[in-house]
BALOBA-1460 file (C-alpha; in Angstrom, 3 decimals):
// residues 366
<rec num="1" residu="m" x="-13.401" y="-11.743" z="34.079"/>
<rec num="2" residu="s" x="-10.136" y="-10.535" z="31.800"/>
<rec num="3" residu="e" x="-8.684" y="-13.003" z="29.462"/>
<rec num="4" residu="t" x="-5.668" y="-15.011" z="30.742"/>
<rec num="5" residu="k" x="-2.681" y="-15.029" z="28.972"/>
<rec num="6" residu="l" x="-2.990" y="-18.829" z="28.176"/>
<rec num="7" residu="q" x="-6.208" y="-17.948" z="26.575"/>
<rec num="8" residu="r" x="-4.741" y="-14.914" z="24.350"/>
<rec num="9" residu="l" x="-1.776" y="-17.396" z="23.429"/>
<rec num="10" residu="y" x="-4.528" y="-19.694" z="21.708"/>
<rec num="11" residu="q" x="-6.820" y="-16.923" z="20.509"/>
<rec num="12" residu="e" x="-3.825" y="-14.593" z="19.112"/>
<rec num="13" residu="q" x="-1.418" y="-17.070" z="17.890"/>
<rec num="14" residu="g" x="-2.962" y="-20.099" z="17.422"/>
<rec num="15" residu="q" x="-0.876" y="-22.057" z="20.079"/>
<rec num="16" residu="s" x="-2.456" y="-24.488" z="22.524"/>
<rec num="17" residu="p" x="-1.360" y="-24.501" z="25.927"/>
<rec num="18" residu="w" x="-1.384" y="-28.098" z="27.641"/>
<rec num="19" residu="l" x="-0.885" y="-29.278" z="30.978"/>
<rec num="20" residu="d" x="2.071" y="-31.781" z="31.647"/>
<rec num="21" residu="n" x="0.746" y="-33.245" z="34.616"/>
<rec num="22" residu="l" x="-2.228" y="-35.340" z="35.927"/>
<rec num="23" residu="k" x="-3.020" y="-36.540" z="39.339"/>
<rec num="24" residu="r" x="-6.148" y="-37.455" z="41.279"/>
<rec num="25" residu="g" x="-6.036" y="-34.293" z="43.527"/>
<rec num="26" residu="y" x="-6.490" y="-32.076" z="40.376"/>
<rec num="27" residu="i" x="-9.815" y="-33.983" z="39.640"/>
<rec num="28" residu="t" x="-11.211" y="-34.289" z="43.261"/>
<rec num="29" residu="s" x="-10.034" y="-30.769" z="44.004"/>
<rec num="30" residu="g" x="-11.773" y="-29.100" z="41.041"/>
<rec num="31" residu="e" x="-8.110" y="-27.520" z="40.165"/>
<rec num="32" residu="l" x="-8.311" y="-29.246" z="36.934"/>
<rec num="33" residu="k" x="-11.506" y="-27.900" z="36.101"/>
<rec num="34" residu="q" x="-10.458" y="-24.217" z="37.034"/>
<rec num="35" residu="r" x="-7.193" y="-24.588" z="34.882"/>
<rec num="36" residu="v" x="-9.263" y="-25.494" z="31.870"/>
<rec num="37" residu="e" x="-11.617" y="-22.571" z="32.421"/>
<rec num="38" residu="s" x="-8.341" y="-20.382" z="32.555"/>
<rec num="39" residu="g" x="-7.074" y="-21.563" z="29.424"/>
<rec num="40" residu="i" x="-5.466" y="-24.845" z="29.585"/>
<rec num="41" residu="r" x="-6.566" y="-27.101" z="26.579"/>
<rec num="42" residu="g" x="-5.341" y="-30.559" z="27.009"/>
<rec num="43" residu="i" x="-3.297" y="-32.776" z="29.255"/>
<rec num="44" residu="t" x="-0.353" y="-34.986" z="28.912"/>
<rec num="45" residu="s" x="0.864" y="-37.633" z="31.298"/>
<rec num="46" residu="n" x="3.580" y="-40.334" z="31.172"/>
<rec num="47" residu="p" x="4.872" y="-43.105" z="33.550"/>
<rec num="48" residu="t" x="6.967" y="-40.706" z="35.719"/>
<rec num="49" residu="i" x="4.297" y="-38.326" z="36.203"/>
<rec num="50" residu="f" x="1.737" y="-41.133" z="37.508"/>
<rec num="51" residu="a" x="4.593" y="-42.719" z="39.666"/>
<rec num="52" residu="k" x="4.790" y="-39.234" z="41.422"/>
<rec num="53" residu="a" x="1.120" y="-38.931" z="41.561"/>
<rec num="54" residu="i" x="0.531" y="-42.181" z="42.983"/>
<rec num="55" residu="e" x="3.561" y="-42.516" z="45.454"/>
<rec num="56" residu="g" x="3.140" y="-38.761" z="46.558"/>
<rec num="57" residu="a" x="-0.354" y="-38.944" z="47.938"/>
<rec num="58" residu="a" x="-3.065" y="-41.045" z="49.866"/>
<rec num="59" residu="d" x="-5.642" y="-40.439" z="47.105"/>
<rec num="60" residu="y" x="-5.198" y="-43.687" z="45.609"/>
<rec num="61" residu="d" x="-5.295" y="-45.676" z="48.657"/>
<rec num="62" residu="d" x="-8.868" y="-46.641" z="49.013"/>
<rec num="63" residu="q" x="-8.927" y="-47.883" z="45.293"/>
<rec num="64" residu="f" x="-5.833" y="-49.649" z="45.610"/>
<rec num="65" residu="r" x="-7.037" y="-51.399" z="48.713"/>
<rec num="66" residu="s" x="-10.101" y="-52.393" z="47.060"/>
<rec num="67" residu="l" x="-8.181" y="-53.722" z="44.166"/>
<rec num="68" residu="v" x="-5.834" y="-55.979" z="46.678"/>
<rec num="69" residu="e" x="-8.630" y="-57.353" z="48.051"/>
<rec num="70" residu="r" x="-10.115" y="-58.451" z="44.859"/>
<rec num="71" residu="r" x="-6.730" y="-60.066" z="44.336"/>
<rec num="72" residu="t" x="-6.102" y="-58.032" z="41.351"/>
<rec num="73" residu="s" x="-2.478" y="-58.365" z="39.862"/>
<rec num="74" residu="i" x="-0.123" y="-55.311" z="40.566"/>
<rec num="75" residu="d" x="-0.154" y="-54.623" z="36.769"/>
<rec num="76" residu="d" x="-3.572" y="-54.605" z="36.378"/>
<rec num="77" residu="a" x="-4.228" y="-52.431" z="39.522"/>
<rec num="78" residu="y" x="-1.696" y="-50.066" z="38.015"/>
<rec num="79" residu="w" x="-3.824" y="-49.591" z="34.847"/>
<rec num="80" residu="d" x="-6.900" y="-49.424" z="37.048"/>
<rec num="81" residu="l" x="-5.804" y="-46.670" z="39.161"/>
<rec num="82" residu="v" x="-4.437" y="-44.813" z="36.079"/>
<rec num="83" residu="i" x="-7.142" y="-45.236" z="33.589"/>
<rec num="84" residu="d" x="-9.556" y="-43.881" z="36.357"/>
<rec num="85" residu="d" x="-7.854" y="-40.561" z="36.262"/>
<rec num="86" residu="i" x="-7.527" y="-40.615" z="32.401"/>
<rec num="87" residu="l" x="-11.468" y="-41.130" z="32.211"/>
<rec num="88" residu="h" x="-12.374" y="-38.394" z="34.756"/>
<rec num="89" residu="a" x="-9.886" y="-35.894" z="33.016"/>
<rec num="90" residu="l" x="-11.610" y="-37.004" z="29.682"/>
<rec num="91" residu="q" x="-14.995" y="-35.861" z="30.901"/>
<rec num="92" residu="i" x="-13.601" y="-32.553" z="32.156"/>
<rec num="93" residu="l" x="-11.624" y="-31.774" z="28.875"/>
<rec num="94" residu="r" x="-14.435" y="-33.043" z="26.601"/>
<rec num="95" residu="p" x="-16.195" y="-29.605" z="26.229"/>
<rec num="96" residu="v" x="-12.974" y="-28.130" z="24.961"/>
<rec num="97" residu="h" x="-12.679" y="-31.136" z="22.573"/>
<rec num="98" residu="d" x="-16.281" y="-30.499" z="21.157"/>
<rec num="99" residu="e" x="-16.065" y="-26.703" z="20.731"/>
<rec num="100" residu="s" x="-12.698" y="-27.050" z="18.866"/>
<rec num="101" residu="r" x="-14.167" y="-29.661" z="16.689"/>
<rec num="102" residu="g" x="-11.649" y="-32.223" z="17.700"/>
<rec num="103" residu="e" x="-8.663" y="-30.361" z="17.704"/>
<rec num="104" residu="d" x="-7.762" y="-29.898" z="21.321"/>
<rec num="105" residu="g" x="-9.563" y="-31.415" z="24.717"/>
<rec num="106" residu="f" x="-7.269" y="-34.078" z="24.670"/>
<rec num="107" residu="v" x="-5.858" y="-36.310" z="27.623"/>
<rec num="108" residu="s" x="-2.861" y="-38.709" z="26.691"/>
<rec num="109" residu="i" x="-1.993" y="-41.790" z="28.207"/>
<rec num="110" residu="e" x="1.044" y="-43.961" z="27.445"/>
<rec num="111" residu="v" x="1.439" y="-47.492" z="26.476"/>
<rec num="112" residu="a" x="3.802" y="-49.357" z="29.106"/>
<rec num="113" residu="p" x="7.557" y="-47.966" z="28.691"/>
<rec num="114" residu="g" x="8.963" y="-51.588" z="28.461"/>
<rec num="115" residu="l" x="7.113" y="-51.942" z="24.845"/>
<rec num="116" residu="a" x="9.613" y="-48.860" z="23.464"/>
<rec num="117" residu="r" x="11.573" y="-51.547" z="21.388"/>
<rec num="118" residu="d" x="8.787" y="-53.765" z="20.496"/>
<rec num="119" residu="t" x="6.444" y="-52.903" z="17.415"/>
<rec num="120" residu="e" x="4.035" y="-55.796" z="17.866"/>
<rec num="121" residu="g" x="3.844" y="-55.612" z="21.637"/>
<rec num="122" residu="t" x="2.968" y="-51.603" z="21.253"/>
<rec num="123" residu="i" x="0.343" y="-52.253" z="18.620"/>
<rec num="124" residu="t" x="-1.465" y="-54.357" z="20.768"/>
<rec num="125" residu="a" x="-1.213" y="-52.098" z="23.788"/>
<rec num="126" residu="a" x="-2.316" y="-49.000" z="21.933"/>
<rec num="127" residu="r" x="-5.080" y="-50.954" z="20.605"/>
<rec num="128" residu="q" x="-6.394" y="-52.320" z="23.716"/>
<rec num="129" residu="l" x="-5.968" y="-48.739" z="25.449"/>
<rec num="130" residu="h" x="-8.051" y="-47.065" z="22.695"/>
<rec num="131" residu="e" x="-10.689" y="-49.774" z="22.820"/>
<rec num="132" residu="r" x="-10.973" y="-50.027" z="26.467"/>
<rec num="133" residu="i" x="-11.019" y="-46.407" z="27.096"/>
<rec num="134" residu="n" x="-12.992" y="-45.480" z="23.810"/>
<rec num="135" residu="q" x="-13.560" y="-41.951" z="24.112"/>
<rec num="136" residu="p" x="-12.999" y="-39.196" z="21.098"/>
<rec num="137" residu="n" x="-10.498" y="-37.074" z="23.106"/>
<rec num="138" residu="l" x="-7.933" y="-39.572" z="24.120"/>
<rec num="139" residu="y" x="-4.362" y="-39.825" z="22.912"/>
<rec num="140" residu="v" x="-2.606" y="-43.010" z="23.247"/>
<rec num="141" residu="k" x="1.522" y="-42.042" z="23.511"/>
<rec num="142" residu="i" x="3.605" y="-44.176" z="21.383"/>
<rec num="143" residu="p" x="7.365" y="-43.394" z="21.595"/>
<rec num="144" residu="g" x="8.943" y="-42.193" z="18.287"/>
<rec num="145" residu="t" x="11.692" y="-44.906" z="18.630"/>
<rec num="146" residu="p" x="12.708" y="-46.830" z="15.534"/>
<rec num="147" residu="e" x="10.543" y="-49.871" z="16.556"/>
<rec num="148" residu="g" x="7.655" y="-47.296" z="17.497"/>
<rec num="149" residu="i" x="7.624" y="-45.837" z="13.645"/>
<rec num="150" residu="p" x="5.469" y="-48.599" z="12.066"/>
<rec num="151" residu="a" x="3.277" y="-49.062" z="15.147"/>
<rec num="152" residu="i" x="2.444" y="-45.490" z="14.856"/>
<rec num="153" residu="r" x="1.649" y="-45.911" z="11.136"/>
<rec num="154" residu="q" x="-0.359" y="-48.991" z="12.118"/>
<rec num="155" residu="m" x="-2.363" y="-47.002" z="14.711"/>
<rec num="156" residu="v" x="-3.230" y="-44.044" z="12.071"/>
<rec num="157" residu="s" x="-4.041" y="-46.315" z="9.328"/>
<rec num="158" residu="e" x="-6.629" y="-47.766" z="11.953"/>
<rec num="159" residu="g" x="-8.106" y="-44.359" z="12.479"/>
<rec num="160" residu="r" x="-6.792" y="-44.064" z="16.035"/>
<rec num="161" residu="n" x="-5.331" y="-40.695" z="17.688"/>
<rec num="162" residu="i" x="-1.798" y="-40.979" z="18.543"/>
<rec num="163" residu="n" x="0.575" y="-38.638" z="20.455"/>
<rec num="164" residu="i" x="4.248" y="-39.448" z="19.451"/>
<rec num="165" residu="t" x="6.439" y="-38.767" z="22.468"/>
<rec num="166" residu="l" x="10.311" y="-38.870" z="23.087"/>
<rec num="167" residu="i" x="11.029" y="-37.172" z="19.698"/>
<rec num="168" residu="f" x="14.830" y="-35.671" z="20.233"/>
<rec num="169" residu="s" x="16.025" y="-35.111" z="16.656"/>
<rec num="170" residu="l" x="15.085" y="-33.550" z="13.104"/>
<rec num="171" residu="t" x="15.633" y="-36.935" z="11.404"/>
<rec num="172" residu="r" x="13.322" y="-39.021" z="13.751"/>
<rec num="173" residu="y" x="10.726" y="-36.081" z="13.360"/>
<rec num="174" residu="d" x="10.721" y="-36.477" z="9.725"/>
<rec num="175" residu="d" x="10.086" y="-40.206" z="10.117"/>
<rec num="176" residu="v" x="7.301" y="-39.787" z="12.590"/>
<rec num="177" residu="i" x="5.807" y="-37.180" z="9.910"/>
<rec num="178" residu="g" x="6.166" y="-39.879" z="7.204"/>
<rec num="179" residu="a" x="4.651" y="-42.525" z="9.519"/>
<rec num="180" residu="y" x="1.707" y="-40.369" z="9.975"/>
<rec num="181" residu="l" x="1.186" y="-39.296" z="6.369"/>
<rec num="182" residu="s" x="1.431" y="-42.967" z="5.308"/>
<rec num="183" residu="g" x="-0.940" y="-44.098" z="7.976"/>
<rec num="184" residu="l" x="-3.429" y="-41.663" z="6.834"/>
<rec num="185" residu="e" x="-3.093" y="-42.835" z="2.899"/>
<rec num="186" residu="a" x="-3.824" y="-46.385" z="4.346"/>
<rec num="187" residu="y" x="-7.105" y="-45.217" z="6.164"/>
<rec num="188" residu="d" x="-10.227" y="-45.717" z="4.387"/>
<rec num="189" residu="g" x="-12.286" y="-44.243" z="6.764"/>
<rec num="190" residu="d" x="-13.038" y="-40.587" z="7.501"/>
<rec num="191" residu="l" x="-9.814" y="-38.569" z="7.814"/>
<rec num="192" residu="s" x="-11.291" y="-35.729" z="9.148"/>
<rec num="193" residu="k" x="-11.904" y="-37.906" z="12.523"/>
<rec num="194" residu="v" x="-8.131" y="-38.736" z="12.945"/>
<rec num="195" residu="r" x="-5.847" y="-36.494" z="15.080"/>
<rec num="196" residu="s" x="-2.097" y="-36.617" z="16.089"/>
<rec num="197" residu="v" x="0.648" y="-34.542" z="17.683"/>
<rec num="198" residu="a" x="4.236" y="-35.122" z="17.328"/>
<rec num="199" residu="s" x="5.795" y="-34.421" z="21.037"/>
<rec num="200" residu="f" x="9.042" y="-32.851" z="20.413"/>
<rec num="201" residu="f" x="11.199" y="-32.551" z="23.430"/>
<rec num="202" residu="v" x="13.176" y="-29.323" z="24.034"/>
<rec num="203" residu="s" x="14.905" y="-28.685" z="27.079"/>
<rec num="204" residu="r" x="16.774" y="-32.100" z="27.603"/>
<rec num="205" residu="v" x="18.458" y="-31.262" z="24.316"/>
<rec num="206" residu="d" x="20.399" y="-28.472" z="25.958"/>
<rec num="207" residu="t" x="20.945" y="-30.231" z="29.012"/>
<rec num="208" residu="e" x="22.966" y="-33.039" z="26.802"/>
<rec num="209" residu="v" x="24.619" y="-30.369" z="24.418"/>
<rec num="210" residu="d" x="25.656" y="-28.045" z="26.948"/>
<rec num="211" residu="r" x="27.246" y="-31.003" z="28.756"/>
<rec num="212" residu="r" x="29.349" y="-31.908" z="25.715"/>
<rec num="213" residu="l" x="30.092" y="-28.075" z="25.086"/>
<rec num="214" residu="e" x="31.387" y="-27.777" z="28.776"/>
<rec num="215" residu="a" x="33.848" y="-30.991" z="28.110"/>
<rec num="216" residu="i" x="35.241" y="-29.450" z="24.953"/>
<rec num="217" residu="g" x="35.677" y="-26.191" z="27.106"/>
<rec num="218" residu="t" x="36.787" y="-23.724" z="24.287"/>
<rec num="219" residu="d" x="35.444" y="-19.938" z="24.440"/>
<rec num="220" residu="e" x="33.682" y="-21.052" z="21.197"/>
<rec num="221" residu="a" x="31.924" y="-23.995" z="22.540"/>
<rec num="222" residu="l" x="30.717" y="-22.461" z="25.916"/>
<rec num="223" residu="g" x="29.627" y="-19.356" z="23.979"/>
<rec num="224" residu="l" x="26.984" y="-22.020" z="22.475"/>
<rec num="225" residu="r" x="25.537" y="-23.297" z="25.729"/>
<rec num="226" residu="g" x="21.729" y="-22.903" z="26.190"/>
<rec num="227" residu="q" x="20.933" y="-22.273" z="22.118"/>
<rec num="228" residu="a" x="20.892" y="-25.974" z="20.707"/>
<rec num="229" residu="a" x="17.352" y="-26.942" z="21.882"/>
<rec num="230" residu="v" x="15.386" y="-23.841" z="20.607"/>
<rec num="231" residu="a" x="17.139" y="-23.690" z="17.407"/>
<rec num="232" residu="q" x="16.246" y="-27.156" z="16.825"/>
<rec num="233" residu="a" x="12.900" y="-26.785" z="17.434"/>
<rec num="234" residu="k" x="12.576" y="-23.866" z="15.283"/>
<rec num="235" residu="l" x="14.074" y="-26.084" z="12.369"/>
<rec num="236" residu="a" x="11.540" y="-28.597" z="13.240"/>
<rec num="237" residu="y" x="8.805" y="-26.136" z="12.771"/>
<rec num="238" residu="q" x="10.352" y="-25.431" z="9.512"/>
<rec num="239" residu="l" x="10.167" y="-29.050" z="8.554"/>
<rec num="240" residu="f" x="6.340" y="-29.300" z="9.679"/>
<rec num="241" residu="r" x="5.935" y="-26.495" z="7.433"/>
<rec num="242" residu="q" x="7.520" y="-28.052" z="4.342"/>
<rec num="243" residu="r" x="6.156" y="-31.800" z="5.021"/>
<rec num="244" residu="f" x="2.862" y="-30.431" z="5.305"/>
<rec num="245" residu="q" x="2.420" y="-28.755" z="1.858"/>
<rec num="246" residu="g" x="2.689" y="-29.945" z="-1.802"/>
<rec num="247" residu="g" x="0.830" y="-32.761" z="-3.675"/>
<rec num="248" residu="r" x="1.025" y="-35.523" z="-1.276"/>
<rec num="249" residu="w" x="-0.467" y="-33.608" z="1.587"/>
<rec num="250" residu="e" x="-3.080" y="-31.580" z="-0.761"/>
<rec num="251" residu="e" x="-4.283" y="-34.906" z="-1.587"/>
<rec num="252" residu="l" x="-4.661" y="-35.932" z="2.223"/>
<rec num="253" residu="q" x="-6.184" y="-32.677" z="2.767"/>
<rec num="254" residu="a" x="-8.968" y="-32.974" z="0.187"/>
<rec num="255" residu="r" x="-9.992" y="-36.275" z="2.092"/>
<rec num="256" residu="g" x="-10.433" y="-34.150" z="5.020"/>
<rec num="257" residu="a" x="-7.031" y="-34.941" z="6.702"/>
<rec num="258" residu="n" x="-5.897" y="-32.810" z="9.799"/>
<rec num="259" residu="l" x="-2.411" y="-31.458" z="10.405"/>
<rec num="260" residu="q" x="-0.127" y="-33.573" z="12.955"/>
<rec num="261" residu="r" x="0.751" y="-30.503" z="15.157"/>
<rec num="262" residu="p" x="4.317" y="-30.213" z="16.773"/>
<rec num="263" residu="l" x="3.988" y="-30.381" z="20.560"/>
<rec num="264" residu="w" x="6.791" y="-28.714" z="22.435"/>
<rec num="265" residu="a" x="7.500" y="-31.005" z="25.326"/>
<rec num="266" residu="s" x="9.963" y="-30.653" z="28.369"/>
<rec num="267" residu="t" x="9.542" y="-26.909" z="28.258"/>
<rec num="268" residu="s" x="10.374" y="-26.369" z="31.831"/>
<rec num="269" residu="t" x="13.875" y="-24.741" z="32.251"/>
<rec num="270" residu="k" x="16.378" y="-27.010" z="33.937"/>
<rec num="271" residu="n" x="19.205" y="-24.666" z="33.826"/>
<rec num="272" residu="p" x="18.456" y="-21.963" z="36.593"/>
<rec num="273" residu="d" x="21.028" y="-19.540" z="34.736"/>
<rec num="274" residu="y" x="18.487" y="-19.510" z="31.790"/>
<rec num="275" residu="d" x="15.423" y="-17.874" z="31.528"/>
<rec num="276" residu="d" x="12.287" y="-19.644" z="32.995"/>
<rec num="277" residu="l" x="10.540" y="-19.306" z="29.975"/>
<rec num="278" residu="l" x="13.196" y="-19.877" z="27.332"/>
<rec num="279" residu="y" x="11.256" y="-22.663" z="25.819"/>
<rec num="280" residu="v" x="7.970" y="-21.160" z="25.700"/>
<rec num="281" residu="d" x="8.341" y="-17.507" z="24.614"/>
<rec num="282" residu="t" x="10.811" y="-18.468" z="21.736"/>
<rec num="283" residu="l" x="8.411" y="-21.217" z="20.290"/>
<rec num="284" residu="i" x="5.117" y="-19.536" z="19.786"/>
<rec num="285" residu="g" x="3.215" y="-19.901" z="16.724"/>
<rec num="286" residu="p" x="0.004" y="-21.375" z="14.904"/>
<rec num="287" residu="d" x="-0.565" y="-24.981" z="14.696"/>
<rec num="288" residu="t" x="1.526" y="-25.940" z="17.889"/>
<rec num="289" residu="v" x="0.933" y="-27.158" z="21.192"/>
<rec num="290" residu="n" x="3.057" y="-26.147" z="24.160"/>
<rec num="291" residu="t" x="2.679" y="-28.577" z="27.259"/>
<rec num="292" residu="m" x="3.680" y="-26.887" z="30.394"/>
<rec num="293" residu="p" x="4.098" y="-28.063" z="34.263"/>
<rec num="294" residu="e" x="2.634" y="-25.844" z="36.593"/>
<rec num="295" residu="q" x="5.279" y="-23.760" z="37.493"/>
<rec num="296" residu="t" x="6.078" y="-22.888" z="34.012"/>
<rec num="297" residu="i" x="2.225" y="-21.901" z="33.363"/>
<rec num="298" residu="e" x="2.551" y="-19.774" z="36.452"/>
<rec num="299" residu="a" x="5.651" y="-18.057" z="34.865"/>
<rec num="300" residu="f" x="4.151" y="-17.539" z="31.674"/>
<rec num="301" residu="e" x="0.811" y="-16.271" z="33.142"/>
<rec num="302" residu="d" x="3.030" y="-13.555" z="35.386"/>
<rec num="303" residu="h" x="5.486" y="-12.422" z="32.611"/>
<rec num="304" residu="g" x="5.121" y="-14.295" z="29.402"/>
<rec num="305" residu="t" x="5.308" y="-12.591" z="26.019"/>
<rec num="306" residu="i" x="2.465" y="-13.285" z="23.386"/>
<rec num="307" residu="a" x="4.160" y="-12.859" z="20.063"/>
<rec num="308" residu="r" x="4.706" y="-15.247" z="17.095"/>
<rec num="309" residu="t" x="8.379" y="-16.307" z="17.497"/>
<rec num="310" residu="v" x="8.572" y="-19.855" z="16.310"/>
<rec num="311" residu="d" x="9.821" y="-18.909" z="12.812"/>
<rec num="312" residu="d" x="11.837" y="-15.900" z="14.209"/>
<rec num="313" residu="g" x="15.761" y="-16.204" z="13.380"/>
<rec num="314" residu="i" x="15.394" y="-19.367" z="11.415"/>
<rec num="315" residu="h" x="18.888" y="-18.275" z="9.616"/>
<rec num="316" residu="v" x="20.352" y="-17.879" z="13.363"/>
<rec num="317" residu="a" x="19.164" y="-21.464" z="14.183"/>
<rec num="318" residu="e" x="20.611" y="-22.574" z="11.107"/>
<rec num="319" residu="g" x="24.139" y="-21.232" z="11.905"/>
<rec num="320" residu="v" x="23.865" y="-22.475" z="15.443"/>
<rec num="321" residu="f" x="23.693" y="-25.846" z="13.789"/>
<rec num="322" residu="e" x="26.260" y="-25.403" z="11.754"/>
<rec num="323" residu="r" x="28.708" y="-24.215" z="14.645"/>
<rec num="324" residu="l" x="27.744" y="-26.947" z="16.678"/>
<rec num="325" residu="e" x="28.769" y="-29.450" z="13.870"/>
<rec num="326" residu="a" x="31.979" y="-27.300" z="13.385"/>
<rec num="327" residu="i" x="33.259" y="-28.133" z="16.901"/>
<rec num="328" residu="g" x="32.305" y="-31.748" z="16.789"/>
<rec num="329" residu="i" x="28.704" y="-31.814" z="18.372"/>
<rec num="330" residu="d" x="26.867" y="-34.666" z="16.349"/>
<rec num="331" residu="m" x="23.083" y="-33.681" z="17.009"/>
<rec num="332" residu="e" x="21.981" y="-37.016" z="15.674"/>
<rec num="333" residu="d" x="24.061" y="-38.633" z="18.407"/>
<rec num="334" residu="v" x="22.673" y="-36.489" z="20.840"/>
<rec num="335" residu="g" x="19.104" y="-37.420" z="19.581"/>
<rec num="336" residu="r" x="20.173" y="-41.020" z="19.922"/>
<rec num="337" residu="v" x="21.539" y="-40.713" z="23.547"/>
<rec num="338" residu="l" x="18.357" y="-38.570" z="24.984"/>
<rec num="339" residu="e" x="16.063" y="-41.035" z="23.169"/>
<rec num="340" residu="e" x="17.846" y="-44.078" z="25.142"/>
<rec num="341" residu="e" x="17.859" y="-42.044" z="28.242"/>
<rec num="342" residu="g" x="13.961" y="-41.386" z="27.916"/>
<rec num="343" residu="v" x="13.028" y="-44.719" z="27.098"/>
<rec num="344" residu="a" x="15.212" y="-46.034" z="30.176"/>
<rec num="345" residu="s" x="13.806" y="-43.129" z="32.676"/>
<rec num="346" residu="f" x="10.094" y="-44.054" z="32.089"/>
<rec num="347" residu="s" x="10.859" y="-47.882" z="32.219"/>
<rec num="348" residu="k" x="12.709" y="-46.924" z="35.406"/>
<rec num="349" residu="s" x="9.791" y="-44.898" z="36.980"/>
<rec num="350" residu="f" x="7.369" y="-47.526" z="35.818"/>
<rec num="351" residu="d" x="9.209" y="-50.260" z="37.482"/>
<rec num="352" residu="e" x="9.813" y="-48.324" z="40.798"/>
<rec num="353" residu="l" x="6.060" y="-47.684" z="40.857"/>
<rec num="354" residu="l" x="5.003" y="-51.382" z="40.718"/>
<rec num="355" residu="s" x="7.699" y="-52.239" z="43.177"/>
<rec num="356" residu="a" x="6.267" y="-49.398" z="45.407"/>
<rec num="357" residu="l" x="2.815" y="-50.744" z="44.884"/>
<rec num="358" residu="e" x="4.063" y="-54.496" z="45.461"/>
<rec num="359" residu="r" x="5.107" y="-53.295" z="49.088"/>
<rec num="360" residu="k" x="1.902" y="-51.274" z="49.783"/>
<rec num="361" residu="s" x="0.066" y="-54.399" z="48.923"/>
<rec num="362" residu="a" x="1.880" y="-56.631" z="51.078"/>
<rec num="363" residu="e" x="1.262" y="-53.933" z="53.984"/>
<rec num="364" residu="l" x="-2.650" y="-53.964" z="53.149"/>
<rec num="365" residu="s" x="-2.422" y="-58.105" z="53.179"/>
<rec num="366" residu="a" x="-0.749" y="-57.915" z="56.474"/>
C-alpha cells in the first residue's frame, strides 16, 4: 500500500496530523482504527464536539438509559458517556504512543468549560480526570485564560500531561510557554515523561480580523483580509523556537524535558472564498501538530502540499502585523475577544447538551 500524505507529513516534515473529532460511531465502526492506520497520530475533543456526537446519534442511548435507571445525575452521566469514548480511543491510539516513545498517540479531554475562569476548580478537575482515566496517552485540556495559566503550571509541576487550548494571541502564548517551563522546573520527577502541546487557534483569527477590516472598509484594509491568522501563527512558531533555546531550556533539556509543541487548531477554512487548505499548507514544519476535521483531512490527502512552510516569509508576516497595527487593528484585543467567545461557545455547547440529556432522561423515565 502506498504511503498516505498524512504519513509523509510526519515522516518528511516532522508534523503530526491529529483528528479534530471524536464520536462513538468512529470507534464502533472501526473508522478510527482505519484513520490511525492511514496516518492520524492523535485526537482532540472539546465540549462542542461531544455535544454534536451525543445529540446527533443514537449510539449513546443504551448507555444513557442504563445510567438514568441507576439514578445517575445528568452531569455524572455526561462524564460517563464521554470518558467511555476517551478510554476506547486511548486504546486505539496506544500503539502510536508507544512507537513514538510518548510523543504522539494522545487523546484529549477538556475540563468542564464553566471552569475557564476558576484556577482552583480547574486544578481539581484536571487532577481528577488524570486520576480517573489514568492512561499515559491522555491529555487533559486546560484553556489558556489568565486563570488557566497557574493551573497549567500546577499540573505540569505534578508531572501531568496537558493540552493548553483556546490560545489566540502571541502574548498569551508566551504566558503558556512560561507556565510550562516553570512547571517543569518545579517538578522533581522524570521530566522525560511529561508532555504538553499548546493549541494555537488559527482560522477564527481571520474571521474576527476580517470583520474589523471590512468595518474600516478602505482599499488597504480590505487588501489585508485573510492574512492575519497565518501571519500570527508563523510568528508564534518563531516565538516557540526562541523560547525553547538558551540556558533555561538547556538545563531542563539536560534533565530530559520535552518540547511543548505548538498545535495548530481551528484549521478548517471558514470563509469559502479562501483556499480550503489555507491553514494547513502554510504551517507545515517540525515539532508541530495540526489537528484537522475530516473534511480538511480529505482535502489535504487529495491536493495538499508537503513542504516546510511554517518559517517561510517571516518578514511578510511581520509586515502584515505592522500594517494591521497602522490601520488600527489591535491584535491583543482580537485575542481577548476570541478567548471570551471561545469560552462562551464551549460553555453554551456544554449547557445545551446537559439540557438535551435532561429532556432525554425525562422521556426515558416517562
